[in-house]
Biopython code that builds the backbone (N, CA, C, O; Angstrom):
import numpy as np
from Bio.PDB.StructureBuilder import StructureBuilder

atoms = [
    (1, "MET", "N", (12.306, -7.395, -9.508)),
    (1, "MET", "CA", (11.840, -6.037, -9.262)),
    (1, "MET", "C", (10.330, -5.957, -9.468)),
    (1, "MET", "O", (9.855, -5.415, -10.466)),
    (2, "HIS", "N", (9.586, -6.503, -8.513)),
    (2, "HIS", "CA", (8.134, -6.520, -8.623)),
    (2, "HIS", "C", (7.522, -5.122, -8.566)),
    (2, "HIS", "O", (6.369, -4.943, -8.957)),
    (3, "GLU", "N", (8.278, -4.122, -8.081)),
    (3, "GLU", "CA", (7.729, -2.759, -8.012)),
    (3, "GLU", "C", (7.435, -2.207, -9.407)),
    (3, "GLU", "O", (6.541, -1.375, -9.557)),
    (4, "ILE", "N", (8.169, -2.653, -10.427)),
    (4, "ILE", "CA", (7.893, -2.236, -11.804)),
    (4, "ILE", "C", (6.532, -2.770, -12.244)),
    (4, "ILE", "O", (5.778, -2.070, -12.920)),
    (5, "THR", "N", (6.221, -3.995, -11.868)),
    (5, "THR", "CA", (4.920, -4.577, -12.197)),
    (5, "THR", "C", (3.801, -3.769, -11.547)),
    (5, "THR", "O", (2.807, -3.442, -12.195)),
    (6, "TYR", "N", (3.968, -3.450, -10.261)),
    (6, "TYR", "CA", (2.981, -2.609, -9.576)),
    (6, "TYR", "C", (2.872, -1.250, -10.254)),
    (6, "TYR", "O", (1.767, -0.760, -10.488)),
    (7, "ALA", "N", (4.013, -0.637, -10.571)),
    (7, "ALA", "CA", (4.018, 0.700, -11.182)),
    (7, "ALA", "C", (3.266, 0.693, -12.508)),
    (7, "ALA", "O", (2.456, 1.583, -12.764)),
    (8, "LYS", "N", (3.524, -0.292, -13.342)),
    (8, "LYS", "CA", (2.840, -0.373, -14.640)),
    (8, "LYS", "C", (1.341, -0.542, -14.461)),
    (8, "LYS", "O", (0.550, 0.077, -15.173)),
    (9, "PHE", "N", (0.954, -1.378, -13.515)),
    (9, "PHE", "CA", (-0.470, -1.590, -13.254)),
    (9, "PHE", "C", (-1.141, -0.288, -12.796)),
    (9, "PHE", "O", (-2.206, 0.075, -13.297)),
    (10, "VAL", "N", (-0.513, 0.410, -11.844)),
    (10, "VAL", "CA", (-1.080, 1.652, -11.324)),
    (10, "VAL", "C", (-1.143, 2.717, -12.427)),
    (10, "VAL", "O", (-2.130, 3.446, -12.530)),
    (11, "ILE", "N", (-0.107, 2.805, -13.239)),
    (11, "ILE", "CA", (-0.103, 3.771, -14.347)),
    (11, "ILE", "C", (-1.245, 3.475, -15.310)),
    (11, "ILE", "O", (-1.965, 4.390, -15.710)),
    (12, "ASN", "N", (-1.423, 2.213, -15.689)),
    (12, "ASN", "CA", (-2.513, 1.847, -16.600)),
    (12, "ASN", "C", (-3.877, 2.173, -16.010)),
    (12, "ASN", "O", (-4.755, 2.678, -16.709)),
    (13, "GLU", "N", (-4.057, 1.883, -14.720)),
    (13, "GLU", "CA", (-5.329, 2.193, -14.062)),
    (13, "GLU", "C", (-5.550, 3.714, -13.992)),
    (13, "GLU", "O", (-6.662, 4.194, -14.211)),
    (14, "ALA", "N", (-4.501, 4.449, -13.690)),
    (14, "ALA", "CA", (-4.610, 5.911, -13.624)),
    (14, "ALA", "C", (-4.983, 6.482, -14.989)),
    (14, "ALA", "O", (-5.817, 7.383, -15.080)),
    (15, "LYS", "N", (-4.373, 5.968, -16.033)),
    (15, "LYS", "CA", (-4.726, 6.418, -17.402)),
    (15, "LYS", "C", (-6.179, 6.090, -17.702)),
    (15, "LYS", "O", (-6.902, 6.879, -18.311)),
    (16, "ARG", "N", (-6.589, 4.908, -17.261)),
    (16, "ARG", "CA", (-7.971, 4.471, -17.527)),
    (16, "ARG", "C", (-8.995, 5.408, -16.889)),
    (16, "ARG", "O", (-10.089, 5.594, -17.422)),
    (17, "VAL", "N", (-8.638, 5.998, -15.744)),
    (17, "VAL", "CA", (-9.578, 6.905, -15.072)),
    (17, "VAL", "C", (-9.285, 8.380, -15.370)),
    (17, "VAL", "O", (-9.829, 9.270, -14.716)),
    (18, "GLY", "N", (-8.414, 8.633, -16.371)),
    (18, "GLY", "CA", (-8.240, 9.986, -16.861)),
    (18, "GLY", "C", (-6.967, 10.713, -16.512)),
    (18, "GLY", "O", (-6.862, 11.904, -16.804)),
    (19, "ALA", "N", (-6.002, 10.074, -15.909)),
    (19, "ALA", "CA", (-4.748, 10.757, -15.562)),
    (19, "ALA", "C", (-3.960, 11.096, -16.826)),
    (19, "ALA", "O", (-3.830, 10.288, -17.746)),
    (20, "ARG", "N", (-3.438, 12.331, -16.832)),
    (20, "ARG", "CA", (-2.605, 12.763, -17.936)),
    (20, "ARG", "C", (-1.315, 13.427, -17.477)),
    (20, "ARG", "O", (-0.311, 13.427, -18.190)),
    (21, "LYS", "N", (-1.360, 14.000, -16.259)),
    (21, "LYS", "CA", (-0.162, 14.692, -15.796)),
    (21, "LYS", "C", (0.100, 14.590, -14.305)),
    (21, "LYS", "O", (1.158, 15.006, -13.833)),
    (22, "GLU", "N", (-0.851, 14.042, -13.556)),
    (22, "GLU", "CA", (-0.670, 13.961, -12.107)),
    (22, "GLU", "C", (-1.496, 12.817, -11.541)),
    (22, "GLU", "O", (-2.591, 12.526, -12.022)),
    (23, "VAL", "N", (-0.952, 12.169, -10.507)),
    (23, "VAL", "CA", (-1.676, 11.096, -9.826)),
    (23, "VAL", "C", (-1.319, 11.125, -8.338)),
    (23, "VAL", "O", (-0.170, 11.353, -7.960)),
    (24, "LYS", "N", (-2.320, 10.892, -7.521)),
    (24, "LYS", "CA", (-2.149, 10.807, -6.079)),
    (24, "LYS", "C", (-2.485, 9.373, -5.663)),
    (24, "LYS", "O", (-3.556, 8.850, -5.968)),
    (25, "ILE", "N", (-1.528, 8.753, -4.953)),
    (25, "ILE", "CA", (-1.658, 7.325, -4.632)),
    (25, "ILE", "C", (-1.409, 7.083, -3.153)),
    (25, "ILE", "O", (-0.480, 7.625, -2.554)),
    (26, "GLU", "N", (-2.268, 6.254, -2.590)),
    (26, "GLU", "CA", (-2.166, 5.846, -1.192)),
    (26, "GLU", "C", (-1.680, 4.399, -1.170)),
    (26, "GLU", "O", (-2.303, 3.518, -1.763)),
    (27, "VAL", "N", (-0.559, 4.161, -0.479)),
    (27, "VAL", "CA", (0.000, 2.804, -0.369)),
    (27, "VAL", "C", (-0.126, 2.372, 1.080)),
    (27, "VAL", "O", (0.458, 2.993, 1.968)),
    (28, "GLY", "N", (-0.876, 1.327, 1.322)),
    (28, "GLY", "CA", (-1.064, 0.831, 2.680)),
    (28, "GLY", "C", (0.235, 0.296, 3.266)),
    (28, "GLY", "O", (1.032, -0.335, 2.570)),
    (29, "GLU", "N", (0.439, 0.559, 4.563)),
    (29, "GLU", "CA", (1.689, 0.124, 5.201)),
    (29, "GLU", "C", (1.827, -1.395, 5.269)),
    (29, "GLU", "O", (2.920, -1.897, 5.536)),
    (30, "LEU", "N", (0.742, -2.140, 5.032)),
    (30, "LEU", "CA", (0.806, -3.592, 5.063)),
    (30, "LEU", "C", (1.018, -4.218, 3.688)),
    (30, "LEU", "O", (1.096, -5.441, 3.568)),
    (31, "CYS", "N", (1.112, -3.394, 2.659)),
    (31, "CYS", "CA", (1.373, -3.890, 1.313)),
    (31, "CYS", "C", (2.775, -4.475, 1.231)),
    (31, "CYS", "O", (3.634, -4.172, 2.060)),
    (32, "ASP", "N", (2.998, -5.307, 0.233)),
    (32, "ASP", "CA", (4.337, -5.885, 0.094)),
    (32, "ASP", "C", (5.266, -4.994, -0.730)),
    (32, "ASP", "O", (6.337, -5.429, -1.154)),
    (33, "ILE", "N", (4.853, -3.756, -0.952)),
    (33, "ILE", "CA", (5.689, -2.749, -1.582)),
    (33, "ILE", "C", (5.532, -1.474, -0.766)),
    (33, "ILE", "O", (4.432, -1.156, -0.314)),
    (34, "GLU", "N", (6.620, -0.746, -0.576)),
    (34, "GLU", "CA", (6.552, 0.493, 0.200)),
    (34, "GLU", "C", (6.311, 1.671, -0.740)),
    (34, "GLU", "O", (6.607, 1.599, -1.933)),
    (35, "SER", "N", (5.771, 2.749, -0.188)),
    (35, "SER", "CA", (5.407, 3.907, -1.003)),
    (35, "SER", "C", (6.583, 4.466, -1.780)),
    (35, "SER", "O", (6.423, 4.836, -2.943)),
    (36, "PHE", "N", (7.765, 4.541, -1.173)),
    (36, "PHE", "CA", (8.912, 5.106, -1.887)),
    (36, "PHE", "C", (9.346, 4.207, -3.047)),
    (36, "PHE", "O", (9.830, 4.702, -4.065)),
    (37, "GLU", "N", (9.175, 2.877, -2.899)),
    (37, "GLU", "CA", (9.520, 1.950, -3.988)),
    (37, "GLU", "C", (8.597, 2.174, -5.181)),
    (37, "GLU", "O", (9.045, 2.213, -6.327)),
    (38, "LEU", "N", (7.307, 2.320, -4.899)),
    (38, "LEU", "CA", (6.346, 2.546, -5.982)),
    (38, "LEU", "C", (6.619, 3.877, -6.663)),
    (38, "LEU", "O", (6.598, 3.963, -7.890)),
    (39, "LYS", "N", (6.871, 4.907, -5.882)),
    (39, "LYS", "CA", (7.129, 6.227, -6.459)),
    (39, "LYS", "C", (8.367, 6.219, -7.352)),
    (39, "LYS", "O", (8.344, 6.770, -8.452)),
    (40, "GLU", "N", (9.441, 5.598, -6.885)),
    (40, "GLU", "CA", (10.669, 5.516, -7.692)),
    (40, "GLU", "C", (10.431, 4.751, -8.989)),
    (40, "GLU", "O", (10.900, 5.161, -10.051)),
    (41, "ALA", "N", (9.706, 3.647, -8.905)),
    (41, "ALA", "CA", (9.434, 2.848, -10.092)),
    (41, "ALA", "C", (8.575, 3.620, -11.093)),
    (41, "ALA", "O", (8.831, 3.583, -12.296)),
    (42, "MET", "N", (7.562, 4.314, -10.594)),
    (42, "MET", "CA", (6.688, 5.087, -11.481)),
    (42, "MET", "C", (7.431, 6.259, -12.109)),
    (42, "MET", "O", (7.219, 6.573, -13.281)),
    (43, "ALA", "N", (8.299, 6.906, -11.340)),
    (43, "ALA", "CA", (9.049, 8.055, -11.846)),
    (43, "ALA", "C", (9.942, 7.655, -13.021)),
    (43, "ALA", "O", (10.226, 8.480, -13.889)),
    (44, "GLY", "N", (10.379, 6.419, -13.053)),
    (44, "GLY", "CA", (11.189, 5.946, -14.166)),
    (44, "GLY", "C", (10.387, 5.619, -15.409)),
    (44, "GLY", "O", (10.962, 5.385, -16.471)),
    (45, "LEU", "N", (9.063, 5.597, -15.295)),
    (45, "LEU", "CA", (8.211, 5.211, -16.415)),
    (45, "LEU", "C", (7.381, 6.353, -16.985)),
    (45, "LEU", "O", (6.997, 6.311, -18.154)),
    (46, "ILE", "N", (7.098, 7.368, -16.180)),
    (46, "ILE", "CA", (6.261, 8.493, -16.611)),
    (46, "ILE", "C", (6.853, 9.805, -16.116)),
    (46, "ILE", "O", (7.721, 9.820, -15.242)),
    (47, "ASP", "N", (6.373, 10.905, -16.686)),
    (47, "ASP", "CA", (6.854, 12.208, -16.240)),
    (47, "ASP", "C", (5.756, 13.012, -15.548)),
    (47, "ASP", "O", (5.792, 14.242, -15.557)),
    (48, "TRP", "N", (4.794, 12.339, -14.956)),
    (48, "TRP", "CA", (3.713, 12.986, -14.224)),
    (48, "TRP", "C", (4.187, 13.469, -12.861)),
    (48, "TRP", "O", (5.218, 13.026, -12.353)),
    (49, "LYS", "N", (3.420, 14.381, -12.280)),
    (49, "LYS", "CA", (3.628, 14.736, -10.880)),
    (49, "LYS", "C", (3.081, 13.582, -10.048)),
    (49, "LYS", "O", (1.951, 13.140, -10.252)),
    (50, "LEU", "N", (3.887, 13.100, -9.114)),
    (50, "LEU", "CA", (3.494, 11.948, -8.302)),
    (50, "LEU", "C", (3.395, 12.347, -6.842)),
    (50, "LEU", "O", (4.333, 12.899, -6.267)),
    (51, "ASP", "N", (2.244, 12.061, -6.252)),
    (51, "ASP", "CA", (2.047, 12.243, -4.819)),
    (51, "ASP", "C", (1.727, 10.849, -4.277)),
    (51, "ASP", "O", (0.586, 10.390, -4.338)),
    (52, "VAL", "N", (2.743, 10.195, -3.755)),
    (52, "VAL", "CA", (2.602, 8.827, -3.255)),
    (52, "VAL", "C", (2.908, 8.850, -1.767)),
    (52, "VAL", "O", (3.988, 9.268, -1.350)),
    (53, "TYR", "N", (1.956, 8.400, -0.977)),
    (53, "TYR", "CA", (2.144, 8.427, 0.472)),
    (53, "TYR", "C", (1.654, 7.132, 1.107)),
    (53, "TYR", "O", (0.886, 6.374, 0.514)),
    (54, "GLU", "N", (2.121, 6.904, 2.327)),
    (54, "GLU", "CA", (1.773, 5.685, 3.056)),
    (54, "GLU", "C", (0.549, 5.897, 3.929)),
    (54, "GLU", "O", (0.424, 6.921, 4.600)),
    (55, "LYS", "N", (-0.341, 4.937, 3.917)),
    (55, "LYS", "CA", (-1.550, 4.932, 4.743)),
    (55, "LYS", "C", (-1.329, 3.983, 5.908)),
    (55, "LYS", "O", (-0.969, 2.823, 5.708)),
    (56, "GLU", "N", (-1.545, 4.473, 7.127)),
    (56, "GLU", "CA", (-1.424, 3.618, 8.300)),
    (56, "GLU", "C", (-2.463, 2.509, 8.252)),
    (56, "GLU", "O", (-3.535, 2.660, 7.665)),
    (57, "SER", "N", (-2.123, 1.401, 8.878)),
    (57, "SER", "CA", (-3.025, 0.262, 8.900)),
    (57, "SER", "C", (-4.050, 0.394, 10.033)),
    (57, "SER", "O", (-3.876, 1.151, 10.988)),
    (58, "ARG", "N", (-5.102, -0.364, 9.878)),
    (58, "ARG", "CA", (-6.097, -0.566, 10.935)),
    (58, "ARG", "C", (-6.608, -1.989, 10.782)),
    (58, "ARG", "O", (-7.085, -2.390, 9.720)),
    (59, "ILE", "N", (-6.496, -2.742, 11.873)),
    (59, "ILE", "CA", (-6.937, -4.129, 11.863)),
    (59, "ILE", "C", (-7.969, -4.364, 12.963)),
    (59, "ILE", "O", (-8.078, -3.589, 13.913)),
    (60, "LYS", "N", (-8.703, -5.423, 12.814)),
    (60, "LYS", "CA", (-9.624, -5.898, 13.849)),
    (60, "LYS", "C", (-9.233, -7.343, 14.106)),
    (60, "LYS", "O", (-9.131, -8.149, 13.182)),
    (61, "CYS", "N", (-9.015, -7.659, 15.386)),
    (61, "CYS", "CA", (-8.578, -9.000, 15.783)),
    (61, "CYS", "C", (-9.705, -9.720, 16.522)),
    (61, "CYS", "O", (-10.596, -9.086, 17.087)),
    (62, "LYS", "N", (-9.655, -11.040, 16.512)),
    (62, "LYS", "CA", (-10.632, -11.845, 17.260)),
    (62, "LYS", "C", (-10.584, -11.552, 18.757)),
    (62, "LYS", "O", (-11.571, -11.773, 19.459)),
    (63, "CYS", "N", (-9.449, -11.056, 19.254)),
    (63, "CYS", "CA", (-9.331, -10.743, 20.683)),
    (63, "CYS", "C", (-10.062, -9.455, 21.052)),
    (63, "CYS", "O", (-10.194, -9.121, 22.229)),
    (64, "GLY", "N", (-10.539, -8.729, 20.024)),
    (64, "GLY", "CA", (-11.256, -7.483, 20.269)),
    (64, "GLY", "C", (-10.469, -6.226, 19.931)),
    (64, "GLY", "O", (-11.025, -5.128, 19.887)),
    (65, "TYR", "N", (-9.178, -6.391, 19.695)),
    (65, "TYR", "CA", (-8.333, -5.247, 19.363)),
    (65, "TYR", "C", (-8.778, -4.642, 18.037)),
    (65, "TYR", "O", (-9.071, -5.357, 17.079)),
    (66, "ASP", "N", (-8.824, -3.311, 17.999)),
    (66, "ASP", "CA", (-9.140, -2.555, 16.790)),
    (66, "ASP", "C", (-8.168, -1.383, 16.745)),
    (66, "ASP", "O", (-8.291, -0.446, 17.533)),
    (67, "GLY", "N", (-7.200, -1.428, 15.827)),
    (67, "GLY", "CA", (-6.216, -0.364, 15.733)),
    (67, "GLY", "C", (-5.112, -0.735, 14.769)),
    (67, "GLY", "O", (-5.276, -1.615, 13.923)),
    (68, "ARG", "N", (-3.994, -0.061, 14.903)),
    (68, "ARG", "CA", (-2.870, -0.252, 14.000)),
    (68, "ARG", "C", (-2.204, -1.612, 14.223)),
    (68, "ARG", "O", (-2.030, -2.061, 15.356)),
    (69, "ALA", "N", (-1.839, -2.248, 13.115)),
    (69, "ALA", "CA", (-1.166, -3.543, 13.180)),
    (69, "ALA", "C", (0.271, -3.377, 13.662)),
    (69, "ALA", "O", (0.877, -2.315, 13.519)),
    (70, "LYS", "N", (0.794, -4.449, 14.234)),
    (70, "LYS", "CA", (2.213, -4.480, 14.613)),
    (70, "LYS", "C", (2.967, -5.165, 13.477)),
    (70, "LYS", "O", (2.750, -6.346, 13.207)),
    (71, "ILE", "N", (3.849, -4.424, 12.816)),
    (71, "ILE", "CA", (4.647, -5.006, 11.751)),
    (71, "ILE", "C", (5.799, -5.757, 12.387)),
    (71, "ILE", "O", (6.617, -5.179, 13.102)),
    (72, "VAL", "N", (5.852, -7.059, 12.117)),
    (72, "VAL", "CA", (6.850, -7.940, 12.707)),
    (72, "VAL", "C", (8.115, -7.954, 11.865)),
    (72, "VAL", "O", (9.221, -7.922, 12.405)),
    (73, "ASP", "N", (7.962, -8.001, 10.552)),
    (73, "ASP", "CA", (9.102, -8.020, 9.646)),
    (73, "ASP", "C", (8.660, -7.491, 8.285)),
    (73, "ASP", "O", (7.546, -7.754, 7.832)),
    (74, "ARG", "N", (9.532, -6.758, 7.658)),
    (74, "ARG", "CA", (9.240, -6.198, 6.349)),
    (74, "ARG", "C", (10.497, -6.279, 5.511)),
    (74, "ARG", "O", (11.596, -5.988, 5.983)),
    (75, "GLY", "N", (10.325, -6.675, 4.268)),
    (75, "GLY", "CA", (11.452, -6.750, 3.341)),
    (75, "GLY", "C", (10.970, -6.547, 1.934)),
    (75, "GLY", "O", (9.814, -6.192, 1.708)),
    (76, "HIS", "N", (11.841, -6.767, 0.997)),
    (76, "HIS", "CA", (11.506, -6.576, -0.410)),
    (76, "HIS", "C", (10.492, -7.645, -0.835)),
    (76, "HIS", "O", (10.845, -8.808, -1.028)),
    (77, "GLY", "N", (9.244, -7.237, -0.976)),
    (77, "GLY", "CA", (8.201, -8.149, -1.431)),
    (77, "GLY", "C", (7.383, -8.811, -0.349)),
    (77, "GLY", "O", (6.593, -9.706, -0.648)),
    (78, "TYR", "N", (7.538, -8.409, 0.887)),
    (78, "TYR", "CA", (6.727, -9.017, 1.950)),
    (78, "TYR", "C", (6.567, -8.064, 3.136)),
    (78, "TYR", "O", (7.387, -7.176, 3.367)),
    (79, "CYS", "N", (5.481, -8.282, 3.876)),
    (79, "CYS", "CA", (5.227, -7.572, 5.119)),
    (79, "CYS", "C", (4.496, -8.542, 6.042)),
    (79, "CYS", "O", (3.372, -8.950, 5.748)),
    (80, "PHE", "N", (5.128, -8.914, 7.161)),
    (80, "PHE", "CA", (4.507, -9.782, 8.145)),
    (80, "PHE", "C", (4.033, -8.912, 9.307)),
    (80, "PHE", "O", (4.783, -8.088, 9.831)),
    (81, "PHE", "N", (2.783, -9.111, 9.696)),
    (81, "PHE", "CA", (2.219, -8.292, 10.764)),
    (81, "PHE", "C", (1.291, -9.111, 11.628)),
    (81, "PHE", "O", (0.859, -10.200, 11.251)),
    (82, "GLY", "N", (0.990, -8.566, 12.801)),
    (82, "GLY", "CA", (0.104, -9.248, 13.736)),
    (82, "GLY", "C", (-0.597, -8.276, 14.649)),
    (82, "GLY", "O", (-0.471, -7.059, 14.509)),
    (83, "CYS", "N", (-1.333, -8.826, 15.580)),
    (83, "CYS", "CA", (-2.060, -8.035, 16.574)),
    (83, "CYS", "C", (-1.078, -7.644, 17.686)),
    (83, "CYS", "O", (-0.388, -8.509, 18.226)),
    (84, "PRO", "N", (-1.008, -6.362, 18.031)),
    (84, "PRO", "CA", (-0.098, -5.948, 19.109)),
    (84, "PRO", "C", (-0.571, -6.355, 20.500)),
    (84, "PRO", "O", (0.201, -6.290, 21.457)),
    (85, "GLU", "N", (-1.819, -6.770, 20.621)),
    (85, "GLU", "CA", (-2.362, -7.166, 21.925)),
    (85, "GLU", "C", (-2.133, -8.647, 22.228)),
    (85, "GLU", "O", (-1.675, -9.000, 23.314)),
    (86, "CYS", "N", (-2.454, -9.509, 21.263)),
    (86, "CYS", "CA", (-2.385, -10.958, 21.538)),
    (86, "CYS", "C", (-1.434, -11.710, 20.606)),
    (86, "CYS", "O", (-1.280, -12.925, 20.733)),
    (87, "SER", "N", (-0.802, -11.009, 19.680)),
    (87, "SER", "CA", (0.157, -11.585, 18.724)),
    (87, "SER", "C", (-0.479, -12.496, 17.687)),
    (87, "SER", "O", (0.228, -13.268, 17.040)),
    (88, "ALA", "N", (-1.798, -12.430, 17.508)),
    (88, "ALA", "CA", (-2.474, -13.233, 16.485)),
    (88, "ALA", "C", (-2.016, -12.797, 15.095)),
    (88, "ALA", "O", (-1.636, -11.647, 14.875)),
    (89, "VAL", "N", (-2.063, -13.742, 14.173)),
    (89, "VAL", "CA", (-1.737, -13.494, 12.776)),
    (89, "VAL", "C", (-2.738, -14.221, 11.894)),
    (89, "VAL", "O", (-3.546, -15.012, 12.381)),
    (90, "GLY", "N", (-2.683, -13.952, 10.605)),
    (90, "GLY", "CA", (-3.473, -14.704, 9.647)),
    (90, "GLY", "C", (-4.962, -14.501, 9.736)),
    (90, "GLY", "O", (-5.439, -13.368, 9.800)),
    (91, "LYS", "N", (-5.708, -15.608, 9.741)),
    (91, "LYS", "CA", (-7.168, -15.546, 9.645)),
    (91, "LYS", "C", (-7.833, -14.935, 10.882)),
    (91, "LYS", "O", (-9.023, -14.622, 10.842)),
    (92, "ASP", "N", (-7.095, -14.762, 11.971)),
    (92, "ASP", "CA", (-7.654, -14.126, 13.159)),
    (92, "ASP", "C", (-7.719, -12.614, 13.021)),
    (92, "ASP", "O", (-8.297, -11.939, 13.873)),
    (93, "LEU", "N", (-7.128, -12.068, 11.948)),
    (93, "LEU", "CA", (-7.077, -10.627, 11.727)),
    (93, "LEU", "C", (-7.889, -10.226, 10.511)),
    (93, "LEU", "O", (-7.902, -10.926, 9.498)),
    (94, "ASN", "N", (-8.560, -9.104, 10.622)),
    (94, "ASN", "CA", (-9.278, -8.530, 9.497)),
    (94, "ASN", "C", (-8.656, -7.162, 9.219)),
    (94, "ASN", "O", (-8.718, -6.269, 10.064)),
    (95, "VAL", "N", (-8.059, -6.998, 8.047)),
    (95, "VAL", "CA", (-7.445, -5.736, 7.679)),
    (95, "VAL", "C", (-8.548, -4.778, 7.219)),
    (95, "VAL", "O", (-9.221, -5.029, 6.220)),
    (96, "LEU", "N", (-8.725, -3.682, 7.957)),
    (96, "LEU", "CA", (-9.740, -2.695, 7.636)),
    (96, "LEU", "C", (-9.190, -1.573, 6.773)),
    (96, "LEU", "O", (-9.892, -1.060, 5.901)),
    (97, "GLU", "N", (-7.939, -1.185, 7.007)),
    (97, "GLU", "CA", (-7.292, -0.113, 6.232)),
    (97, "GLU", "C", (-5.802, -0.413, 6.140)),
    (97, "GLU", "O", (-5.237, -1.118, 6.976)),
    (98, "GLY", "N", (-5.176, 0.144, 5.095)),
    (98, "GLY", "CA", (-3.730, 0.043, 4.977)),
    (98, "GLY", "C", (-3.213, -1.232, 4.378)),
    (98, "GLY", "O", (-2.043, -1.570, 4.559)),
    (99, "GLY", "N", (-4.064, -1.958, 3.659)),
    (99, "GLY", "CA", (-3.624, -3.206, 3.054)),
    (99, "GLY", "C", (-3.650, -3.199, 1.536)),
    (99, "GLY", "O", (-3.511, -4.246, 0.903)),
    (100, "GLU", "N", (-3.827, -2.016, 0.950)),
    (100, "GLU", "CA", (-3.944, -1.966, -0.499)),
    (100, "GLU", "C", (-3.351, -0.693, -1.077)),
    (100, "GLU", "O", (-2.976, 0.225, -0.348)),
    (101, "ILE", "N", (-3.274, -0.656, -2.391)),
    (101, "ILE", "CA", (-2.821, 0.525, -3.100)),
    (101, "ILE", "C", (-4.058, 1.154, -3.726)),
    (101, "ILE", "O", (-4.825, 0.472, -4.407)),
    (102, "LYS", "N", (-4.258, 2.452, -3.501)),
    (102, "LYS", "CA", (-5.427, 3.151, -4.017)),
    (102, "LYS", "C", (-5.011, 4.387, -4.806)),
    (102, "LYS", "O", (-4.147, 5.149, -4.371)),
    (103, "ILE", "N", (-5.619, 4.578, -5.943)),
    (103, "ILE", "CA", (-5.486, 5.841, -6.669)),
    (103, "ILE", "C", (-6.563, 6.737, -6.096)),
    (103, "ILE", "O", (-7.753, 6.449, -6.224)),
    (104, "VAL", "N", (-6.144, 7.834, -5.458)),
    (104, "VAL", "CA", (-7.104, 8.703, -4.782)),
    (104, "VAL", "C", (-7.316, 10.034, -5.502)),
    (104, "VAL", "O", (-8.152, 10.837, -5.088)),
    (105, "GLY", "N", (-6.563, 10.270, -6.581)),
    (105, "GLY", "CA", (-6.749, 11.490, -7.354)),
    (105, "GLY", "C", (-5.954, 11.449, -8.642)),
    (105, "GLY", "O", (-4.855, 10.897, -8.687)),
    (106, "VAL", "N", (-6.511, 12.035, -9.689)),
    (106, "VAL", "CA", (-5.824, 12.141, -10.970)),
    (106, "VAL", "C", (-6.085, 13.498, -11.592)),
    (106, "VAL", "O", (-7.081, 14.159, -11.298)),
    (107, "GLU", "N", (-5.176, 13.894, -12.449)),
    (107, "GLU", "CA", (-5.371, 15.130, -13.215)),
    (107, "GLU", "C", (-4.777, 14.912, -14.584)),
    (107, "GLU", "O", (-4.815, 15.812, -15.423)),
]
sb = StructureBuilder()
sb.init_structure("model")
sb.init_model(0)
sb.init_chain("A")
sb.init_seg("    ")
for serial, (resi, resn, name, xyz) in enumerate(atoms, 1):
    if name == "N":
        sb.init_residue(resn, " ", resi, " ")
    sb.init_atom(name, np.array(xyz, "f"), 0.0, 1.0, " ", f" {name:<3s}", serial, name[0])
structure = sb.get_structure()
């Protein structure tokens, strides 16, 4: 259950930046954890108001494509994605948005 590890890390970071009763979190669609998994895990650890939502991806490919990634497969702990134009993967892609978890607000 790696989502508990993520939840604990996010909670500690939120506390570090001043959270006491509410946190707003952006989970990129290319992360290996989905927003609902993180929210459920955090809800079991704290009693804060949680606003956890998914951020769409944006990638830049060597072929020139700039836009949302094509998710090829997603499961517990992984997300495989590529370019929807040329099917490139890996080092040919630069993830511009939607590849990380961000704390975007605390109270």
